Biotite code that builds the C-alpha atoms (Angstrom):
import biotite.structure as struc

atoms = struc.array([
    struc.Atom([0.000, 0.000, 0.000], chain_id="A", res_id=1, res_name="MET", atom_name="CA", element="C"),
    struc.Atom([1.360, 3.386, -0.989], chain_id="A", res_id=2, res_name="THR", atom_name="CA", element="C"),
    struc.Atom([0.005, 5.046, 2.147], chain_id="A", res_id=3, res_name="TYR", atom_name="CA", element="C"),
    struc.Atom([2.088, 2.786, 4.397], chain_id="A", res_id=4, res_name="SER", atom_name="CA", element="C"),
    struc.Atom([5.362, 3.323, 2.522], chain_id="A", res_id=5, res_name="LYS", atom_name="CA", element="C"),
    struc.Atom([5.563, 7.074, 2.060], chain_id="A", res_id=6, res_name="LYS", atom_name="CA", element="C"),
    struc.Atom([3.976, 9.816, 4.131], chain_id="A", res_id=7, res_name="PRO", atom_name="CA", element="C"),
    struc.Atom([0.754, 11.192, 2.688], chain_id="A", res_id=8, res_name="LEU", atom_name="CA", element="C"),
    struc.Atom([-0.167, 13.137, 5.823], chain_id="A", res_id=9, res_name="VAL", atom_name="CA", element="C"),
    struc.Atom([1.829, 15.901, 7.431], chain_id="A", res_id=10, res_name="GLY", atom_name="CA", element="C"),
    struc.Atom([1.161, 16.656, 11.094], chain_id="A", res_id=11, res_name="ILE", atom_name="CA", element="C"),
    struc.Atom([2.402, 20.027, 12.277], chain_id="A", res_id=12, res_name="ILE", atom_name="CA", element="C"),
    struc.Atom([2.010, 21.972, 15.478], chain_id="A", res_id=13, res_name="MET", atom_name="CA", element="C"),
    struc.Atom([3.199, 25.341, 16.712], chain_id="A", res_id=14, res_name="GLY", atom_name="CA", element="C"),
    struc.Atom([5.019, 24.139, 19.819], chain_id="A", res_id=15, res_name="SER", atom_name="CA", element="C"),
    struc.Atom([6.342, 21.010, 21.502], chain_id="A", res_id=16, res_name="SER", atom_name="CA", element="C"),
    struc.Atom([3.722, 21.515, 24.219], chain_id="A", res_id=17, res_name="SER", atom_name="CA", element="C"),
    struc.Atom([1.066, 20.729, 21.567], chain_id="A", res_id=18, res_name="ASP", atom_name="CA", element="C"),
    struc.Atom([2.405, 17.184, 21.185], chain_id="A", res_id=19, res_name="THR", atom_name="CA", element="C"),
    struc.Atom([0.280, 15.761, 23.984], chain_id="A", res_id=20, res_name="ARG", atom_name="CA", element="C"),
    struc.Atom([-2.868, 16.739, 22.038], chain_id="A", res_id=21, res_name="ILE", atom_name="CA", element="C"),
    struc.Atom([-1.576, 16.155, 18.498], chain_id="A", res_id=22, res_name="MET", atom_name="CA", element="C"),
    struc.Atom([-0.385, 12.628, 19.291], chain_id="A", res_id=23, res_name="LYS", atom_name="CA", element="C"),
    struc.Atom([-4.055, 11.627, 18.969], chain_id="A", res_id=24, res_name="GLY", atom_name="CA", element="C"),
    struc.Atom([-3.859, 12.187, 15.202], chain_id="A", res_id=25, res_name="ALA", atom_name="CA", element="C"),
    struc.Atom([-0.644, 10.183, 14.961], chain_id="A", res_id=26, res_name="ALA", atom_name="CA", element="C"),
    struc.Atom([-2.075, 7.318, 17.005], chain_id="A", res_id=27, res_name="GLU", atom_name="CA", element="C"),
    struc.Atom([-5.128, 6.863, 14.793], chain_id="A", res_id=28, res_name="ILE", atom_name="CA", element="C"),
    struc.Atom([-3.030, 7.114, 11.610], chain_id="A", res_id=29, res_name="LEU", atom_name="CA", element="C"),
    struc.Atom([-0.639, 4.537, 13.078], chain_id="A", res_id=30, res_name="ASP", atom_name="CA", element="C"),
    struc.Atom([-3.578, 2.260, 13.881], chain_id="A", res_id=31, res_name="GLU", atom_name="CA", element="C"),
    struc.Atom([-4.566, 2.373, 10.195], chain_id="A", res_id=32, res_name="PHE", atom_name="CA", element="C"),
    struc.Atom([-0.895, 1.987, 9.165], chain_id="A", res_id=33, res_name="LYS", atom_name="CA", element="C"),
    struc.Atom([-0.842, 5.343, 7.390], chain_id="A", res_id=34, res_name="ILE", atom_name="CA", element="C"),
    struc.Atom([2.630, 6.859, 7.263], chain_id="A", res_id=35, res_name="LYS", atom_name="CA", element="C"),
    struc.Atom([2.863, 10.481, 8.380], chain_id="A", res_id=36, res_name="HIS", atom_name="CA", element="C"),
    struc.Atom([5.569, 13.063, 8.909], chain_id="A", res_id=37, res_name="GLU", atom_name="CA", element="C"),
    struc.Atom([5.451, 15.151, 12.095], chain_id="A", res_id=38, res_name="ASP", atom_name="CA", element="C"),
    struc.Atom([7.108, 18.527, 12.643], chain_id="A", res_id=39, res_name="GLN", atom_name="CA", element="C"),
    struc.Atom([7.012, 21.654, 14.782], chain_id="A", res_id=40, res_name="ILE", atom_name="CA", element="C"),
    struc.Atom([6.372, 24.725, 12.644], chain_id="A", res_id=41, res_name="VAL", atom_name="CA", element="C"),
    struc.Atom([5.463, 27.991, 14.333], chain_id="A", res_id=42, res_name="SER", atom_name="CA", element="C"),
    struc.Atom([3.482, 30.536, 12.327], chain_id="A", res_id=43, res_name="ALA", atom_name="CA", element="C"),
    struc.Atom([4.758, 33.327, 14.577], chain_id="A", res_id=44, res_name="HIS", atom_name="CA", element="C"),
    struc.Atom([8.257, 32.265, 15.596], chain_id="A", res_id=45, res_name="ARG", atom_name="CA", element="C"),
    struc.Atom([9.364, 30.611, 12.334], chain_id="A", res_id=46, res_name="THR", atom_name="CA", element="C"),
    struc.Atom([7.336, 32.236, 9.529], chain_id="A", res_id=47, res_name="PRO", atom_name="CA", element="C"),
    struc.Atom([9.937, 31.538, 6.830], chain_id="A", res_id=48, res_name="SER", atom_name="CA", element="C"),
    struc.Atom([10.046, 27.874, 7.915], chain_id="A", res_id=49, res_name="ARG", atom_name="CA", element="C"),
    struc.Atom([6.263, 27.758, 7.499], chain_id="A", res_id=50, res_name="LEU", atom_name="CA", element="C"),
    struc.Atom([6.574, 28.809, 3.846], chain_id="A", res_id=51, res_name="ALA", atom_name="CA", element="C"),
    struc.Atom([9.380, 26.266, 3.342], chain_id="A", res_id=52, res_name="GLU", atom_name="CA", element="C"),
    struc.Atom([7.249, 23.544, 4.931], chain_id="A", res_id=53, res_name="TYR", atom_name="CA", element="C"),
    struc.Atom([4.381, 24.239, 2.515], chain_id="A", res_id=54, res_name="ALA", atom_name="CA", element="C"),
    struc.Atom([6.762, 23.738, -0.429], chain_id="A", res_id=55, res_name="LYS", atom_name="CA", element="C"),
    struc.Atom([8.175, 20.617, 1.228], chain_id="A", res_id=56, res_name="HIS", atom_name="CA", element="C"),
    struc.Atom([4.675, 19.156, 1.729], chain_id="A", res_id=57, res_name="ALA", atom_name="CA", element="C"),
    struc.Atom([3.819, 19.682, -1.937], chain_id="A", res_id=58, res_name="GLU", atom_name="CA", element="C"),
    struc.Atom([7.161, 18.253, -3.098], chain_id="A", res_id=59, res_name="LYS", atom_name="CA", element="C"),
    struc.Atom([6.655, 15.175, -0.878], chain_id="A", res_id=60, res_name="MET", atom_name="CA", element="C"),
    struc.Atom([3.171, 14.643, -2.320], chain_id="A", res_id=61, res_name="GLY", atom_name="CA", element="C"),
    struc.Atom([1.238, 14.972, 0.928], chain_id="A", res_id=62, res_name="PHE", atom_name="CA", element="C"),
    struc.Atom([-2.510, 14.599, 0.474], chain_id="A", res_id=63, res_name="SER", atom_name="CA", element="C"),
    struc.Atom([-3.479, 16.273, 3.763], chain_id="A", res_id=64, res_name="ILE", atom_name="CA", element="C"),
    struc.Atom([-1.909, 18.468, 6.412], chain_id="A", res_id=65, res_name="ILE", atom_name="CA", element="C"),
    struc.Atom([-3.170, 18.308, 9.995], chain_id="A", res_id=66, res_name="ILE", atom_name="CA", element="C"),
    struc.Atom([-2.194, 21.496, 11.825], chain_id="A", res_id=67, res_name="ALA", atom_name="CA", element="C"),
    struc.Atom([-2.731, 22.063, 15.530], chain_id="A", res_id=68, res_name="GLY", atom_name="CA", element="C"),
    struc.Atom([-2.416, 25.334, 17.404], chain_id="A", res_id=69, res_name="ALA", atom_name="CA", element="C"),
    struc.Atom([-3.672, 27.017, 20.553], chain_id="A", res_id=70, res_name="GLY", atom_name="CA", element="C"),
    struc.Atom([-4.421, 30.635, 21.378], chain_id="A", res_id=71, res_name="GLY", atom_name="CA", element="C"),
    struc.Atom([-4.543, 32.728, 18.210], chain_id="A", res_id=72, res_name="ALA", atom_name="CA", element="C"),
    struc.Atom([-4.111, 29.486, 16.201], chain_id="A", res_id=73, res_name="ALA", atom_name="CA", element="C"),
    struc.Atom([-2.701, 31.013, 13.015], chain_id="A", res_id=74, res_name="HIS", atom_name="CA", element="C"),
    struc.Atom([-0.795, 27.900, 11.945], chain_id="A", res_id=75, res_name="LEU", atom_name="CA", element="C"),
    struc.Atom([-3.644, 26.089, 10.143], chain_id="A", res_id=76, res_name="PRO", atom_name="CA", element="C"),
    struc.Atom([-4.720, 29.202, 8.242], chain_id="A", res_id=77, res_name="GLY", atom_name="CA", element="C"),
    struc.Atom([-1.206, 30.304, 7.401], chain_id="A", res_id=78, res_name="MET", atom_name="CA", element="C"),
    struc.Atom([-0.201, 26.890, 6.069], chain_id="A", res_id=79, res_name="ILE", atom_name="CA", element="C"),
    struc.Atom([-3.425, 26.809, 4.017], chain_id="A", res_id=80, res_name="ALA", atom_name="CA", element="C"),
    struc.Atom([-2.482, 30.215, 2.578], chain_id="A", res_id=81, res_name="ALA", atom_name="CA", element="C"),
    struc.Atom([0.784, 28.737, 1.284], chain_id="A", res_id=82, res_name="HIS", atom_name="CA", element="C"),
    struc.Atom([-0.512, 25.520, -0.322], chain_id="A", res_id=83, res_name="THR", atom_name="CA", element="C"),
    struc.Atom([-3.437, 23.913, -2.126], chain_id="A", res_id=84, res_name="ILE", atom_name="CA", element="C"),
    struc.Atom([-3.158, 20.789, 0.060], chain_id="A", res_id=85, res_name="ILE", atom_name="CA", element="C"),
    struc.Atom([-6.295, 20.408, 2.241], chain_id="A", res_id=86, res_name="PRO", atom_name="CA", element="C"),
    struc.Atom([-5.656, 21.466, 5.836], chain_id="A", res_id=87, res_name="VAL", atom_name="CA", element="C"),
    struc.Atom([-7.445, 20.077, 8.879], chain_id="A", res_id=88, res_name="ILE", atom_name="CA", element="C"),
    struc.Atom([-7.094, 22.404, 11.855], chain_id="A", res_id=89, res_name="GLY", atom_name="CA", element="C"),
    struc.Atom([-7.006, 21.202, 15.454], chain_id="A", res_id=90, res_name="VAL", atom_name="CA", element="C"),
    struc.Atom([-7.800, 23.970, 17.953], chain_id="A", res_id=91, res_name="PRO", atom_name="CA", element="C"),
    struc.Atom([-5.873, 23.353, 21.162], chain_id="A", res_id=92, res_name="ILE", atom_name="CA", element="C"),
    struc.Atom([-7.195, 24.356, 24.572], chain_id="A", res_id=93, res_name="LEU", atom_name="CA", element="C"),
    struc.Atom([-4.342, 23.385, 26.856], chain_id="A", res_id=94, res_name="VAL", atom_name="CA", element="C"),
    struc.Atom([-0.752, 24.293, 26.293], chain_id="A", res_id=95, res_name="TYR", atom_name="CA", element="C"),
    struc.Atom([2.259, 24.902, 28.500], chain_id="A", res_id=96, res_name="ASN", atom_name="CA", element="C"),
    struc.Atom([4.084, 28.165, 28.766], chain_id="A", res_id=97, res_name="ASP", atom_name="CA", element="C"),
    struc.Atom([7.721, 27.154, 28.230], chain_id="A", res_id=98, res_name="LYS", atom_name="CA", element="C"),
    struc.Atom([8.850, 29.950, 30.519], chain_id="A", res_id=99, res_name="HIS", atom_name="CA", element="C"),
    struc.Atom([7.037, 28.525, 33.540], chain_id="A", res_id=100, res_name="GLN", atom_name="CA", element="C"),
    struc.Atom([9.227, 26.816, 36.117], chain_id="A", res_id=101, res_name="LYS", atom_name="CA", element="C"),
    struc.Atom([6.822, 23.871, 36.373], chain_id="A", res_id=102, res_name="LYS", atom_name="CA", element="C"),
    struc.Atom([6.363, 22.605, 32.834], chain_id="A", res_id=103, res_name="LEU", atom_name="CA", element="C"),
    struc.Atom([3.872, 19.992, 33.979], chain_id="A", res_id=104, res_name="ASP", atom_name="CA", element="C"),
    struc.Atom([1.502, 22.689, 35.288], chain_id="A", res_id=105, res_name="ALA", atom_name="CA", element="C"),
    struc.Atom([-0.825, 23.406, 32.359], chain_id="A", res_id=106, res_name="PRO", atom_name="CA", element="C"),
    struc.Atom([-1.622, 26.924, 31.252], chain_id="A", res_id=107, res_name="LYS", atom_name="CA", element="C"),
    struc.Atom([-5.032, 27.334, 29.696], chain_id="A", res_id=108, res_name="PHE", atom_name="CA", element="C"),
    struc.Atom([-5.809, 29.511, 26.694], chain_id="A", res_id=109, res_name="SER", atom_name="CA", element="C"),
    struc.Atom([-7.693, 32.664, 27.582], chain_id="A", res_id=110, res_name="ALA", atom_name="CA", element="C"),
    struc.Atom([-11.057, 31.714, 26.078], chain_id="A", res_id=111, res_name="PHE", atom_name="CA", element="C"),
    struc.Atom([-11.219, 27.986, 26.775], chain_id="A", res_id=112, res_name="GLY", atom_name="CA", element="C"),
    struc.Atom([-10.216, 26.966, 23.256], chain_id="A", res_id=113, res_name="GLY", atom_name="CA", element="C"),
    struc.Atom([-12.933, 29.064, 21.600], chain_id="A", res_id=114, res_name="LEU", atom_name="CA", element="C"),
    struc.Atom([-10.237, 31.516, 20.505], chain_id="A", res_id=115, res_name="ASP", atom_name="CA", element="C"),
    struc.Atom([-8.408, 28.723, 18.671], chain_id="A", res_id=116, res_name="SER", atom_name="CA", element="C"),
    struc.Atom([-11.589, 27.287, 17.183], chain_id="A", res_id=117, res_name="LEU", atom_name="CA", element="C"),
    struc.Atom([-12.731, 30.642, 15.798], chain_id="A", res_id=118, res_name="LEU", atom_name="CA", element="C"),
    struc.Atom([-9.267, 31.504, 14.458], chain_id="A", res_id=119, res_name="SER", atom_name="CA", element="C"),
    struc.Atom([-9.320, 28.294, 12.447], chain_id="A", res_id=120, res_name="ILE", atom_name="CA", element="C"),
    struc.Atom([-12.937, 28.268, 11.267], chain_id="A", res_id=121, res_name="THR", atom_name="CA", element="C"),
    struc.Atom([-13.304, 31.961, 10.465], chain_id="A", res_id=122, res_name="GLU", atom_name="CA", element="C"),
    struc.Atom([-10.840, 32.037, 7.593], chain_id="A", res_id=123, res_name="MET", atom_name="CA", element="C"),
    struc.Atom([-11.584, 34.582, 4.854], chain_id="A", res_id=124, res_name="PRO", atom_name="CA", element="C"),
    struc.Atom([-13.650, 33.432, 1.875], chain_id="A", res_id=125, res_name="SER", atom_name="CA", element="C"),
    struc.Atom([-11.494, 31.569, -0.601], chain_id="A", res_id=126, res_name="GLY", atom_name="CA", element="C"),
    struc.Atom([-9.020, 30.281, 2.035], chain_id="A", res_id=127, res_name="SER", atom_name="CA", element="C"),
    struc.Atom([-10.871, 27.482, 3.841], chain_id="A", res_id=128, res_name="PRO", atom_name="CA", element="C"),
    struc.Atom([-9.523, 25.329, 6.630], chain_id="A", res_id=129, res_name="VAL", atom_name="CA", element="C"),
    struc.Atom([-11.558, 22.396, 7.936], chain_id="A", res_id=130, res_name="VAL", atom_name="CA", element="C"),
    struc.Atom([-11.664, 22.241, 11.733], chain_id="A", res_id=131, res_name="SER", atom_name="CA", element="C"),
    struc.Atom([-12.385, 19.550, 14.267], chain_id="A", res_id=132, res_name="VAL", atom_name="CA", element="C"),
    struc.Atom([-13.434, 20.237, 17.848], chain_id="A", res_id=133, res_name="GLY", atom_name="CA", element="C"),
    struc.Atom([-11.131, 21.598, 20.518], chain_id="A", res_id=134, res_name="VAL", atom_name="CA", element="C"),
    struc.Atom([-8.378, 19.073, 21.375], chain_id="A", res_id=135, res_name="ASN", atom_name="CA", element="C"),
    struc.Atom([-9.909, 16.506, 18.975], chain_id="A", res_id=136, res_name="LYS", atom_name="CA", element="C"),
    struc.Atom([-6.724, 15.552, 17.120], chain_id="A", res_id=137, res_name="ALA", atom_name="CA", element="C"),
    struc.Atom([-7.886, 11.938, 16.784], chain_id="A", res_id=138, res_name="SER", atom_name="CA", element="C"),
    struc.Atom([-10.924, 13.201, 14.843], chain_id="A", res_id=139, res_name="ASN", atom_name="CA", element="C"),
    struc.Atom([-8.528, 15.027, 12.520], chain_id="A", res_id=140, res_name="ALA", atom_name="CA", element="C"),
    struc.Atom([-6.782, 11.701, 11.965], chain_id="A", res_id=141, res_name="GLY", atom_name="CA", element="C"),
    struc.Atom([-10.077, 9.970, 11.181], chain_id="A", res_id=142, res_name="ILE", atom_name="CA", element="C"),
    struc.Atom([-11.060, 12.769, 8.794], chain_id="A", res_id=143, res_name="TYR", atom_name="CA", element="C"),
    struc.Atom([-7.701, 12.441, 7.011], chain_id="A", res_id=144, res_name="ALA", atom_name="CA", element="C"),
    struc.Atom([-8.308, 8.696, 6.647], chain_id="A", res_id=145, res_name="ILE", atom_name="CA", element="C"),
    struc.Atom([-11.751, 9.376, 5.165], chain_id="A", res_id=146, res_name="LYS", atom_name="CA", element="C"),
    struc.Atom([-10.160, 11.645, 2.558], chain_id="A", res_id=147, res_name="ILE", atom_name="CA", element="C"),
    struc.Atom([-7.503, 9.048, 1.729], chain_id="A", res_id=148, res_name="LEU", atom_name="CA", element="C"),
    struc.Atom([-10.166, 6.321, 1.517], chain_id="A", res_id=149, res_name="ALA", atom_name="CA", element="C"),
    struc.Atom([-11.390, 7.940, -1.715], chain_id="A", res_id=150, res_name="ASN", atom_name="CA", element="C"),
    struc.Atom([-8.077, 6.912, -3.263], chain_id="A", res_id=151, res_name="GLU", atom_name="CA", element="C"),
    struc.Atom([-7.455, 3.633, -1.397], chain_id="A", res_id=152, res_name="PHE", atom_name="CA", element="C"),
    struc.Atom([-10.439, 1.214, -1.336], chain_id="A", res_id=153, res_name="PRO", atom_name="CA", element="C"),
    struc.Atom([-8.912, -0.950, 1.413], chain_id="A", res_id=154, res_name="ASP", atom_name="CA", element="C"),
    struc.Atom([-9.062, 2.056, 3.755], chain_id="A", res_id=155, res_name="LEU", atom_name="CA", element="C"),
    struc.Atom([-12.818, 2.175, 3.198], chain_id="A", res_id=156, res_name="LYS", atom_name="CA", element="C"),
    struc.Atom([-13.043, -1.400, 4.467], chain_id="A", res_id=157, res_name="LYS", atom_name="CA", element="C"),
    struc.Atom([-10.890, -0.559, 7.486], chain_id="A", res_id=158, res_name="LYS", atom_name="CA", element="C"),
    struc.Atom([-13.064, 2.486, 8.268], chain_id="A", res_id=159, res_name="LEU", atom_name="CA", element="C"),
    struc.Atom([-16.224, 0.389, 8.078], chain_id="A", res_id=160, res_name="LYS", atom_name="CA", element="C"),
    struc.Atom([-14.699, -2.122, 10.488], chain_id="A", res_id=161, res_name="LYS", atom_name="CA", element="C"),
    struc.Atom([-13.657, 0.733, 12.799], chain_id="A", res_id=162, res_name="HIS", atom_name="CA", element="C"),
    struc.Atom([-17.262, 2.004, 12.863], chain_id="A", res_id=163, res_name="LYS", atom_name="CA", element="C"),
    struc.Atom([-18.562, -1.501, 13.436], chain_id="A", res_id=164, res_name="SER", atom_name="CA", element="C"),
    struc.Atom([-16.133, -1.995, 16.331], chain_id="A", res_id=165, res_name="ASP", atom_name="CA", element="C"),
    struc.Atom([-17.326, 1.286, 17.879], chain_id="A", res_id=166, res_name="GLN", atom_name="CA", element="C"),
    struc.Atom([-20.936, 0.133, 17.551], chain_id="A", res_id=167, res_name="HIS", atom_name="CA", element="C"),
    struc.Atom([-20.158, -3.232, 19.148], chain_id="A", res_id=168, res_name="ASP", atom_name="CA", element="C"),
    struc.Atom([-18.286, -1.562, 22.010], chain_id="A", res_id=169, res_name="SER", atom_name="CA", element="C"),
    struc.Atom([-21.257, 0.686, 22.842], chain_id="A", res_id=170, res_name="ILE", atom_name="CA", element="C"),
    struc.Atom([-23.694, -2.231, 22.655], chain_id="A", res_id=171, res_name="MET", atom_name="CA", element="C"),
    struc.Atom([-21.472, -4.237, 25.012], chain_id="A", res_id=172, res_name="LYS", atom_name="CA", element="C"),
    struc.Atom([-21.289, -1.332, 27.483], chain_id="A", res_id=173, res_name="GLU", atom_name="CA", element="C"),
    struc.Atom([-25.038, -0.833, 27.279], chain_id="A", res_id=174, res_name="SER", atom_name="CA", element="C"),
    struc.Atom([-25.666, -4.484, 28.144], chain_id="A", res_id=175, res_name="GLU", atom_name="CA", element="C"),
    struc.Atom([-23.165, -4.256, 31.001], chain_id="A", res_id=176, res_name="GLN", atom_name="CA", element="C"),
    struc.Atom([-24.880, -1.102, 32.316], chain_id="A", res_id=177, res_name="LEU", atom_name="CA", element="C"),
    struc.Atom([-28.284, -2.771, 32.132], chain_id="A", res_id=178, res_name="LYS", atom_name="CA", element="C"),
    struc.Atom([-26.970, -5.856, 33.940], chain_id="A", res_id=179, res_name="LYS", atom_name="CA", element="C"),
    struc.Atom([-25.013, -4.067, 36.717], chain_id="A", res_id=180, res_name="GLU", atom_name="CA", element="C"),
    struc.Atom([-27.169, -0.997, 37.231], chain_id="A", res_id=181, res_name="GLY", atom_name="CA", element="C"),
    struc.Atom([-26.104, 2.624, 36.858], chain_id="A", res_id=182, res_name="LEU", atom_name="CA", element="C"),
    struc.Atom([-24.481, 3.109, 40.287], chain_id="A", res_id=183, res_name="SER", atom_name="CA", element="C"),
    struc.Atom([-22.229, 0.050, 40.114], chain_id="A", res_id=184, res_name="LYS", atom_name="CA", element="C"),
    struc.Atom([-21.388, 0.601, 36.435], chain_id="A", res_id=185, res_name="PHE", atom_name="CA", element="C"),
    struc.Atom([-20.465, 4.270, 37.002], chain_id="A", res_id=186, res_name="ALA", atom_name="CA", element="C"),
    struc.Atom([-18.235, 3.401, 39.993], chain_id="A", res_id=187, res_name="LYS", atom_name="CA", element="C"),
    struc.Atom([-16.309, 0.859, 37.915], chain_id="A", res_id=188, res_name="LYS", atom_name="CA", element="C"),
    struc.Atom([-15.954, 3.235, 34.970], chain_id="A", res_id=189, res_name="LYS", atom_name="CA", element="C"),
    struc.Atom([-14.844, 6.109, 37.210], chain_id="A", res_id=190, res_name="PHE", atom_name="CA", element="C"),
    struc.Atom([-12.139, 3.915, 38.783], chain_id="A", res_id=191, res_name="LYS", atom_name="CA", element="C"),
    struc.Atom([-10.827, 3.042, 35.319], chain_id="A", res_id=192, res_name="GLN", atom_name="CA", element="C"),
    struc.Atom([-10.458, 6.737, 34.458], chain_id="A", res_id=193, res_name="VAL", atom_name="CA", element="C"),
    struc.Atom([-8.581, 7.550, 37.659], chain_id="A", res_id=194, res_name="MET", atom_name="CA", element="C"),
])
């Protein structure tokens, strides 16, 4: 399969702190055995690199670029301005300020991710960027797979199985909930999350 030998998806983010969200896109692409190339490209701190990356993506033959950014979230729109490759934007709510002493203490964007979402979705007419929900990088991965499935019929089969597996999982949980009762079921589920 061509999609497992050379990268057809580029995943970019504005900062290394975005990796904990953007890994969701990589994980789903890995699950479907779709090769991707991942890089940090900042629209604000490395604008010339952003233009170079757009040329690189076209030269490499990428079919899709997944771009994640928090705050003002200019990366998805700016990369879309430099290429005709479809861009899927991932608005990011949580990011770390690299200048904080405790890097594990998250800093939240000022408007709860709405700032990022609007920056991505409200592109001017003629320069569209598709957006998924806030922090929903795995949905960006699924959307990329759906686009690629138009070219690779075996991906369509894998997507149908993925949907079927989701259906079966919910049905199994529903039966378990019915059998155990809401209180017991919720306690067990809550312990798993902790």
